[in-house]
N, C-alpha and C positions, 0 to 999 in steps of 0.2 A: 465277404459275403456279410449282409445286414447281421447282427445278434441275432435278430428276433426271426429272421427267414431259414434260421438252420431248425428252430423248435415246430417254426410252422410246415417247413417239410417233411419234419417227424411225424407230424399228427398227419399230413397227407397220405404219406408212403405206411402209415398203419391201418387207414382205411382202404387202399387198394392193394394190398399185397396178398389180400384174400382174394381178390380176384386176378390170378394167374393162369389163366384161362383161356383158350379163345373161342371156347364152346358155350353155348347157352339158346335157351328156347323161343320160340315163337310159332305163329299160325296167321295165313293169309288172310286178310278179308276179301281180298279179290276172287278166290276162289268160290266165293258163298254162293254164285249163281252160275255158275259153270256146273248145268248139272249132268253132262258124262264124264267127270273125275270123280272117282270112287273117295279120294280122301275128303271132301265135303261132307261126307258123313260124321269125320272129326268136329266138324264144327256146328255141326248139327244132328244127333242121334236117330231121328226123325226123317232125316234124308234117305230115301231109298237109291241105292243106285241102280242104272239105266240097266244094266247088263245083269244076267242071267246070275254069275259068276267072277271073280275076279282073284288076281295072285298077285300079291308086289313081290317084284324080286328082289333078293337081298342085296340092300346099302343103295340099290340106286333106287329103289320105289318109291321114298320122300325123303328130302334133304331141304330142310328150312334153315334159313340162316336168319338174324333181325337184329341188328344196331341200333340207337341213338339215345337224344339226351333232348332235355327238355329246354333247353337255353341259346346254346350257342353252333352256328354251323362252321362248316371248313373256311368259309370267309371271314368271319369272326376272329379266328386262331391264327390265318395265315392273309397278309396280305404286303401289298407296297406301298413304298416308301422312297422316295427320291430314288426310286428305279432298282430298289433292293425287296428281296424276299423278305418281309421280317412278322415274330410275332409280338403279341401283347408285353410278353417280358424283353424287348430291346429297351434299350433305355433313350430310344427317341419315340417310343411308341406312345399314342394317345391313352394311357391306361385308365382314365376315367370312360372314355367311351366303349372300352372294351366293359368295363364294371357295370355299366349303363344298361347292358343287354341279358346282364346275369340274373336267372330268378334268382330267391332268398336261398334257394335250395338247387343246385344242380345234381340231377337225377339221371345218371348214366348207366346203359344198361346193355345186354350183351345175351342172347338167346341164343338157343341151338337146337333142333330136334331130329332125329334121323330113325326111321324107321328099320327095323331091323330083319322084321319081317311080319307079313300081314294075308290075309286071304278072306274072304265075306261069298256068301250063296245065296240063292233064292227058296226058300221051302213055299209052295202055295202064297199064303200074303205073306209072310214072314219072310224076314233077311237076319240073317244070323255073321258076327264079324269077329275077327282075333286078330289082335296084331299087338307087337313085340316093338317098342322104341327107346330109343336112348334119350333122355333128355338131359338138359344142363343151362341151369338158370340163375344169371351174375348180374348183381348192381352194387351200385355205388352212390353215395350221395356226398356231397360235397358242398360246405355252405359259403356262405357269398364272401361272410368275415375271413374267412382262411385265403382266400384269393385276394381280399383286401390285405392281406398282413404279408403274402408275399409279393405281390405287385407295389405295395407303397412303406409298408415298412409300418412306422409308429410316427405321422406326420406333425402330432399337438407336441410339441414342444413345451407350452406352456401345463395345458391340461391334463386327464387322461384318455390313453387310447384305447376302449374297451371292443373285444370281440368276443362274438360269441360263437360258438363251436360246436354247438349242441348236435346240430343234426349231422355230425358228420357220421357218415357209416358206412357199412360194407357186407356183401350178402354173396355166398355161392352155394348151391345145391347142384349133388346131380345124383342121380336115380333113375333106375330101371323100372319101365312101365309095359307089367301085361293086360292087357284088355280083352273084355269079352263082352258083346255087344250085342242089341236082340230089337230091329226095327218090325212095325207091325202096321199093316196097311187096314185100318180098322174099315175103311170104305173107298168109296175113289175121292173123296173130299179129305178125309181126317187120315192121318198119319203120327204115329207116337213112336218113341226109342228113346234106349238107355245103354248106358256102357255101366260097368264096373271093372276098377283098375286095381289091380294089385301091385303094388310099388316097393321096389327092393331098394332102401336107399346105399349109397355109395359113397359119396362123400359129402361134408356142409362145413361151411366155414362164416363167420359172421362175426361183424363188431360194431359196437352200439353204444350212445352216451346217453343217460337221463339230464345230466349237464357237465358242461365243458364249456370254462368262459376263463378270459385271459384279459386281465387289466395292467396296462403299463404305462408307466408317467417318468419323468426324466431319472428317477434314483432307484425305480423299483419296478416290479413285477409281479404280479398276483396272479395264480394258477389255479383253478379250483375246479377239479372234475369227480364224476361219479360215472360210471361204466363198464365195461368187457370187451375182450376179443377171445373169441374161439378156434378150435378146428377140432372136428370128427372126422378119423379116417381108420380104414380097415388093419392098421398097424400104429404101432408105436412111433410118437416122434420124438427125436431128442431135442436136448437144447442146447442151446450158445451157453456161453461161460455167463452172460447175463440175463437169461431168461427165456431168450425170444425162441424161435423154434428155430431147430436148424434144417429142416426141410418145408417144403409145401406142399400141396397137392399135385401128382402128378398122373397121367393118364394109365401107365403101369398098374398103378395102385387101384384101381376103379374094378378089381375083381372080385372080391369079397365083400357082400354086403354087412355093412353095417350100421342098418337100420332097417324096419318095415313098415308101412302102410296103405292105405286104403283111399280111392277116389271113386267117384261116381261123373256121370255125365246124366242131362235130361234135355230131352227135346219134343217139340211138338211142330207139326206143319197141317194148316186148313186151309183148303180153297173155297175162299167166300163165293168165286165164279169161277168157270172153267181157266179163265186167263187172270184171275187177281186172288196168288196166293198170299198168307200171313205164317210166320213163325216165327220158332221164339226158342230158345235154349240157354242152359246152365251147364259148365262145363266144370271141370277138375275143381268139385268138392271134394276136398280131402285134406290129409294130413300125413306126417311121415313121422313116424317114432325114433330115435336115435339112443343105442342101447349105453352108448358112454359117451363124455369127451374124451380127447386124446391128449390135446393140449388148452389151457385156459389162461387168460390173464385179467384179474379185476383191478379195477381201480377206482378206491375211495381216497380221495386226495386232493391238501390247498397247501400249498408250498410258497413263501415271499421269497423275493429276492433281493437284498438291500447293502450297500455299502460298498457298491462301485459309481465310478462316476460315468455311467452310462450318455452316451451320447445317441440321440435319438439318430436315426438311419446312418451312423456312423461304424466303422468299420471296429469290431471288437469279437474276435474268433474265439477268446477265451469266456467271454461272459454267454455267445452263442452255444459253445461246449459246454460250458456249466448248464442251461438249459436243457439242450439235449438229452445230457447225462440224468438231469432228474426226472424228465419224462419219463424215460426207461424206468428210473427208480420207483418211479410211481405206483408201478403196476406188481403186483402182487403174483408170481407164476406156480403154476399147476400141473399135473399131468391126470389121466386115467381117473378124471371125475363123473360124478352121477349123469346120468341120461337124461333125454329132453324131448318136446315133442315142437314140430313145426309146422307151418298150415301152408297148402298151395294156395297160388294165386288162382281165385276162382275168375272166372269170365260170363257174363250174360250177354245175350244176342239175342236183339228182337231185329224181322227182316221184312219187308214186302217186296214183291215182286207181279206187275201187270207185265201181259205178254200181249205182242201184236201179231198181224201175219200169220198165224196159226203158231204161237210160238217161237217163229224165226227169229224174233226181236224182242227182247225184254228188257223193260226198265225197275230196277232194282235200288232200295235204300236198306241201309243198315246200319244199326246202332249195336255200338261195344262197351262195354264199361267193365272195370276191371272191379273185384270185389276182394278187399283185403291187398295186402303184399306192401311193400315199401314204395314202390311207385304205381299211384293213382292216374289213372287217364279213361278219357271218355273219346270214342271215336263216332263219328257220323260218317259214311260212305255213300256213295249215289254212284250208280252203274248204268251202263249200257251193254247188253248182253245179246250177241248175234251167234246165231246158230242156223246156219245156211242150210248144211249138209252134218251129218252126223261124224262123218271124221271131220270136220273143221268149226272149231270154237270159239271167238274169244270176244274177251271184255275189257270195256274202256272203265275206270273208275276214277270218280277224283272226293278227295276226302276232307276233313276238318278233325284235328288232336284238341282235344280242350279248349276248342271254341275258334282255332286260330287257323284260316283256310289256308289253300297250299300243297297238297299231297296228290299227283298224278299217282293213277295204278295202272299196269297191265295185264292179262293174262293169255294166254295161247292155248290151243290141249289141240293138238291132230292124233288122228287114230286110223293106223295101216294095218289091217287084218286083227290081230290080238293084240298088237303092240299099240300101247294108249301111255303117250309122251302129251308132259304138260308144264308151262314155266307160266310164273305170276309173281308181280311184284308190288307191292301198292307203293311202295314211295320211289317214283323212276325220277331220277334226276334231271333235271330240265339244262344242267348247264353241268361240263366235266372242264378241269384244269388238262395242261399240254399231259401231266403227267396222270391223268386216269382219275383225279380225287374229285367228289360230285361236291361242288364249290359251294353251293345256298343251300343244301339239305340236310337237317338235322337228322334225319330216319332215312338206312338203308333197310334192304330186306331183299333175300331173293327164296324163292320155292322151288324145285325142280322134282320132277319125277316121272320113272317109268313103271306102267304096270300092263301086265297081261289080264285082257278082258275078253270076256265068252256070252255071247247068245241076247246081242241087244239086235233090234231091226223088226221083223214081224211078226215073231212068237213075242213083244213087248207089246205092240198092237194089240194082239189079239186077248190078251191080259185084261188091258185096258179095256177094252169092249167089254169082256168077260164080267167084271169089277163095277161097270156101269148097268150092264142088265140086271145083277144083283142087286143095286142099289134100288131099282126101279121094281124089281119084285118087293122086295121090303119094303118099300114104302106104299105101294098098291096091297099088302099083305096075299100077294099070290104066291102059291105053293113052290117050293124052288124045286125043278126038274134038271137032271145033269144035261151038261153042255155039250 
């Protein structure tokens, strides 16, 4: 192994060891204009479900998984050369071509959201909702220079090889969310809504550097860094002899809260015309306060390695071992530290929908933007929504993330009696390998749920007519009479 690659691998592992969880969180924008799916109230609390009341089935009601990155697809990581399937780490691979597709920092995200319990009901012009969700968010930031170090080593044999690794980071947050929501139909054109969320922090881990730089020439290497890594869990974390944690986060550990927090959602819907609707929402405006830090590693470090006849890109396992050990020794390890506060990644959404053929077909446009968080993105999604019957709805979408086109979406809603089944994906892969890998996609997601819904149909139409009559009376100052 190249001598500095071991150091690079140690830094890479430092960023990803915290994300030892297949779970995380996300929400599907294709569902935003699927009006018979109660879940869309989670995207905008001003959306009033079309049913009198609904009951989310435990575990089956809503499962949402999302994974993606801003740099590469599977076709960049696995490709054929001379009849063999290789990766960029293969000796014969074109490593420069791979490095060209990378962003300065590759942001990798895994998100998961599962509804454990929920229900909602209508009371005159108001709608009340209640829900309990298990949510986990994780992200990793990998600087391009770290991958340069791993792939190409230190190619400059005369000058200095510089690597800026400051954007190396990782974050995992697991928490239980209990929400109480309220939607008010002010009149037939205006609806407002909001949710209050009570958060119980189950576990948190992160790593971040304000400075991390590596300079290497033929005779020496200089590493300077300032940063930290920490884990907060509802149990004491034992340490290995070198100070590193002996165990990581486990599903079994997520039983006793170690933090608490609050969050809110706000939304508004306004009909400019009977067939033209504007909407906007802010979601996940909130925080979690963690009671303590179970394990922490602080780094304020500068080290120079000299006095060795180091061969650039040559084998020198002793030097690599020295570098790896020095990196471990650069951290000061501690347990049971002070508490701290983290903030949720909030989202802003603005939508517009134009209905055709008595709203049997509609055209939708949705803009979404993250507020805060490690991974920032903006997404614009256009959709065509079909509602030929109450029991069958479908939506086809096409989106652009951070100005880059190429994401097809699909949503299907089937209703039989009280059973309301829906499936949606914002990123439907256009091509799969023989092994089922989405070859050209940077993002994959799936959202599926089964809900019991009651009270749609003639009653809903009667209430709509009732609200329209009230609007006319209010506008003409006619005294209201009972209907």
